[in-house]
C-alpha positions in Angstrom: 0.0 0.0 0.0 1.0 3.7 -0.3 1.1 4.0 3.5 3.5 1.1 3.8 5.7 2.5 1.0 5.8 5.9 2.8 6.8 4.1 6.1 9.7 2.3 4.3 10.9 5.6 2.9 10.8 7.3 6.3 12.7 4.4 7.9 15.4 4.8 5.2 15.6 8.6 5.9 15.9 7.9 9.6 19.1 6.1 8.9 20.4 8.6 6.3 18.4 11.8 5.7 20.5 12.7 2.7 19.2 10.0 0.3 17.9 12.0 -2.6 16.3 9.0 -4.4 14.2 8.3 -1.3 12.9 11.9 -1.3 12.0 11.5 -5.0 10.0 8.4 -4.1 8.2 10.3 -1.4 7.4 13.1 -3.9 5.9 10.5 -6.3 3.8 9.0 -3.5 2.6 12.5 -2.4 1.7 13.5 -5.9 -0.2 10.2 -6.4 -2.4 11.1 -3.5 -3.0 14.7 -4.8 -0.8 16.2 -2.1 0.9 18.4 -4.7 2.3 21.0 -2.3 3.9 18.3 -0.2 5.3 16.7 -3.4 6.9 20.1 -4.3 8.6 20.5 -0.9 10.0 16.9 -0.9 11.2 17.1 -4.6 12.9 20.5 -3.8 14.7 18.8 -0.9 15.9 16.0 -3.3 17.3 18.7 -5.6 19.1 20.4 -2.7 20.8 17.1 -1.9 21.5 16.2 -5.5 21.3 19.1 -8.0 21.8 16.9 -11.0 19.0 14.4 -10.1 16.8 14.5 -13.2 14.1 12.4 -11.6 13.7 15.0 -8.8 13.2 17.8 -11.4 10.6 15.7 -13.2 8.6 15.1 -10.1 8.8 18.8 -9.1 7.5 19.7 -12.6 4.7 17.2 -12.4 3.5 18.6 -9.1 3.7 22.2 -10.4 1.8 21.2 -13.5 -0.9 19.6 -11.4 -1.3 22.9 -9.6 -1.6 24.7 -13.0 1.7 26.4 -12.5 2.6 25.8 -16.1 5.4 28.3 -16.6 7.2 26.9 -13.5 6.6 23.3 -14.7 8.0 24.0 -18.2 11.1 25.6 -16.7 11.6 22.7 -14.3 11.3 20.1 -17.0 14.0 22.0 -18.9 16.2 21.9 -15.8 15.7 18.1 -15.8 17.2 18.0 -19.3 20.0 20.4 -18.3 20.8 18.1 -15.3 21.0 15.0 -17.5 21.1 15.7 -21.2 21.1 11.9 -22.0 18.0 11.2 -19.9 15.3 10.2 -22.5 12.7 10.3 -19.7 13.3 14.1 -19.2 12.6 14.7 -22.9 9.5 12.4 -22.8 8.1 14.3 -19.8 8.7 17.6 -21.5 7.0 16.2 -24.6 4.0 15.2 -22.6 3.8 18.7 -21.1 3.7 20.2 -24.6 1.2 17.6 -25.8 -1.2 18.5 -22.9 -1.0 22.1 -24.0 -1.5 21.2 -27.6 1.9 22.6 -28.5 2.5 19.8 -31.0 5.5 21.1 -32.9 7.4 21.4 -29.6 6.1 18.0 -28.5 7.4 16.5 -31.9 10.9 17.8 -31.2 11.0 16.4 -27.7 9.7 13.0 -28.8 12.2 12.9 -31.7 14.9 13.4 -29.1 13.5 10.4 -27.1 13.9 8.2 -30.2 17.5 9.4 -30.8 18.4 8.5 -27.2 16.4 5.3 -27.0 15.8 3.9 -30.6 14.0 0.8 -29.2 11.6 2.8 -27.0 8.1 2.0 -28.1 6.7 5.0 -26.2 8.8 7.4 -28.2 7.3 6.2 -31.5 3.9 6.1 -30.0 4.0 9.6 -28.7 5.6 11.0 -31.8 2.8 9.3 -33.8 0.2 11.1 -31.6 1.9 14.4 -32.3 1.8 13.8 -36.0 -1.8 12.7 -35.8 -2.8 15.8 -33.9 -1.1 17.9 -36.5 -3.1 16.2 -39.3 -0.1 14.2 -40.5 -2.0 10.9 -40.4 0.2 8.8 -42.7 3.3 9.7 -40.7 1.4 8.9 -37.5 0.5 5.5 -38.8 4.1 4.8 -39.7 5.3 5.7 -36.2 2.7 3.3 -34.6 3.7 0.5 -37.0 7.4 1.0 -36.0 6.3 0.8 -32.4 4.4 -2.4 -32.9 7.4 -3.9 -34.8 9.5 -3.4 -31.6 6.8 -4.8 -29.3 3.0 -5.1 -29.2 1.8 -2.6 -26.6 -1.6 -1.3 -25.5 -0.5 2.3 -26.4 0.2 1.4 -30.0 -3.0 -0.6 -30.3 -5.0 2.3 -28.8 -3.4 4.8 -31.2 -4.3 2.5 -34.2 -7.8 2.6 -32.8 -7.7 6.4 -32.6 -6.5 6.5 -36.2 -9.5 4.4 -37.4 -11.9 6.4 -35.2 -10.7 9.7 -36.8 -11.5 8.2 -40.2 -15.0 7.2 -39.1 -14.1 3.5 -39.2 -15.7 2.8 -35.8 -15.9 -1.0 -36.0 -12.2 -1.3 -36.9 -11.5 1.2 -34.1 -13.4 -0.9 -31.6 -11.4 -4.0 -32.5 -8.2 -2.1 -32.0 -9.3 -0.8 -28.6 -10.4 -4.3 -27.6 -6.8 -5.4 -28.2 -5.6 -2.5 -26.1 -7.9 -3.2 -23.0 -6.9 -6.9 -23.2 -3.3 -5.8 -22.5 -4.1 -3.0 -20.0 -7.5 -3.9 -18.4 -7.3 -1.2 -15.7 -6.7 1.8 -18.0 -10.0 3.7 -17.9 -9.0 5.9 -20.9 -8.8 2.7 -23.0 -12.3 1.6 -21.8 -13.6 5.1 -22.6 -12.2 4.9 -26.1 -13.6 1.5 -26.6 -17.0 2.6 -25.3 -17.1 5.5 -27.8 -16.0 3.3 -30.7 -18.7 0.6 -29.9 -21.3 3.3 -29.5 -20.7 4.8 -32.9 -20.3 1.4 -34.4 -23.9 0.6 -33.2 -22.8 -1.9 -30.7 -24.7 -0.2 -27.9 -25.0 -2.9 -25.3 -21.2 -3.6 -25.4 -20.6 0.2 -25.3 -22.7 0.5 -22.1 -20.6 -2.2 -20.4 -17.4 -0.3 -21.4 -18.7 2.9 -19.9 -19.7 1.2 -16.7 -16.1 -0.1 -16.5 -15.0 3.5 -16.8 -17.2 4.6 -13.9 -15.9 1.8 -11.7 -12.2 2.5 -12.5 -12.6 6.3 -12.2 -14.4 6.1 -8.9 -11.6 4.0 -7.5 -8.9 6.3 -8.8 -10.7 9.4 -7.5 -10.7 8.0 -4.0 -6.9 7.9 -4.1 -6.6 11.4 -5.7 -9.6 13.6 -6.1 -7.7 16.5 -7.5 -7.7 15.4 -11.2 -9.9 17.5 -13.4 -9.3 15.3 -16.5 -10.3 12.2 -14.5 -13.5 13.8 -13.3 -14.3 15.0 -16.8 -13.9 11.4 -18.0 -16.3 10.3 -15.3 -18.8 13.0 -16.4 -18.5 11.7 -20.0 -19.1 8.1 -19.0 -22.2 9.1 -17.0 -23.5 11.1 -19.9 -23.1 8.2 -22.3 -24.9 6.0 -19.8 -27.8 8.4 -19.6 -27.1 9.3 -16.0 -27.8 13.1 -16.5 -27.5 14.3 -12.9 -24.3 12.4 -12.3 -22.8 13.7 -15.5 -23.7 17.3 -14.7 -22.4 17.0 -11.1 -19.0 15.7 -12.3 -18.8 18.3 -15.1 -19.3 21.0 -12.5 -16.7 19.3 -10.2 -14.2 19.2 -13.1 -14.7 22.9 -13.7 -14.2 23.7 -10.0 -10.9 21.9 -10.1 -9.8 24.0 -13.0 -9.7 22.7 -16.5 -6.0 22.7 -17.5 -6.0 21.8 -21.2 -7.9 21.7 -24.5 -8.5 17.9 -24.4 -10.4 18.2 -21.1 -12.4 21.2 -22.2 -13.4 19.4 -25.4 -14.5 16.4 -23.3 -16.8 18.7 -21.3 -18.2 20.2 -24.5 -19.0 16.6 -25.5 -20.8 15.9 -22.2 -23.1 18.9 -22.6 -23.7 18.2 -26.3 -24.6 14.6 -25.6 -27.0 15.8 -22.9 -28.6 18.2 -25.4 -27.4 21.4 -23.7 -25.9 23.3 -26.6 -25.0 26.6 -24.9 -22.4 25.2 -22.4 -21.2 22.9 -25.2 -20.3 25.9 -27.3 -18.7 27.6 -24.2 -16.4 24.6 -23.6 -15.7 24.2 -27.3 -14.5 27.7 -27.5 -12.3 27.1 -24.4 -10.9 24.0 -26.0 -9.9 25.9 -29.1 -8.5 28.7 -27.0 -6.3 26.1 -25.2 -5.0 24.8 -28.5 -7.3 21.9 -29.3 -7.2 21.1 -33.0 -10.1 22.2 -35.2 -9.6 19.1 -37.3 -10.5 16.9 -34.4 -13.8 18.8 -33.9 -14.5 18.5 -37.6 -14.3 14.7 -37.5 -15.9 14.2 -34.1 -19.2 12.3 -34.4 -20.4 13.7 -31.1 -20.2 17.2 -32.6 -22.0 16.3 -35.9 -25.2 18.2 -35.0 -23.4 21.0 -33.3 -21.5 21.7 -36.5 -24.8 22.5 -38.2 -25.5 25.2 -35.6 -25.1 28.7 -37.1 -22.8 29.6 -34.2 -20.2 27.0 -35.3 -19.1 28.5 -38.5 -17.7 31.7 -37.1 -16.0 29.8 -34.3 -14.4 27.5 -36.7 -13.3 30.3 -39.0 -11.7 32.2 -36.2 -9.9 29.0 -35.1 -8.7 28.4 -38.7 -7.1 31.8 -38.9 -4.8 31.2 -36.0 
């Protein structure tokens, strides 16, 4: 358990309080519980003890990012790279930060560096493929995912192939890919959510319902460990909306908003919740916020959830403004 892990770390520090890796572990555990301020303090102590500990900088940045201190987090991730220029994890973490902000060209550069440092790293190819996909470079994305699968079959690559099919409106093929992904990682609620959506739009509604029920079960369990995750709560709202549980969907959407929506992906998710519930005004509000946070217009254009919204007279000027950026 987490409590037992914390106790072991504290015992180690009682013997030698200058063990920087133990402080890093405590920072990871604190962040996992949503104790972000504590994680920052412990990670900073690790850095004091070992100024070139890349892992300590990564954990400090993650806690800062969780508190929406994005400028601080970006600077900290860059310090992780400065501390260890050969640490592929530092580049991967920075790439993830840029991806969450929809800063795809910068994410591309970071993930390319991951591949240079770790040519057999499946995650580097997976993530680079996502960056290409989000920039509308679908064929390059597919090649990256194929290279990843050639190294080793992973749930990430299978999921990305599913996303590729979903974006093309091939929902049955997407569902089969997501089924392969959840078979490998059965406790990843994002995969179950993707599978639920693919099954829903493929017309396999009973199976879709079972997938969304799995999302609710996994999200509720994760929320008990760390309730300070707006993206998680938004995914819970989405699952409830797809299950027809309107009051639960609205309650979780409001909870996600109170936590502070940090990125375009989460804002788009909330737009989808309101659109699915037939509440068009807040759907437009969140759609605008998604675009303002860098969410790609192309993803909205091919979203089946937004098919009716795109016919609304308010959509065209919103899309035109986004297209001029």
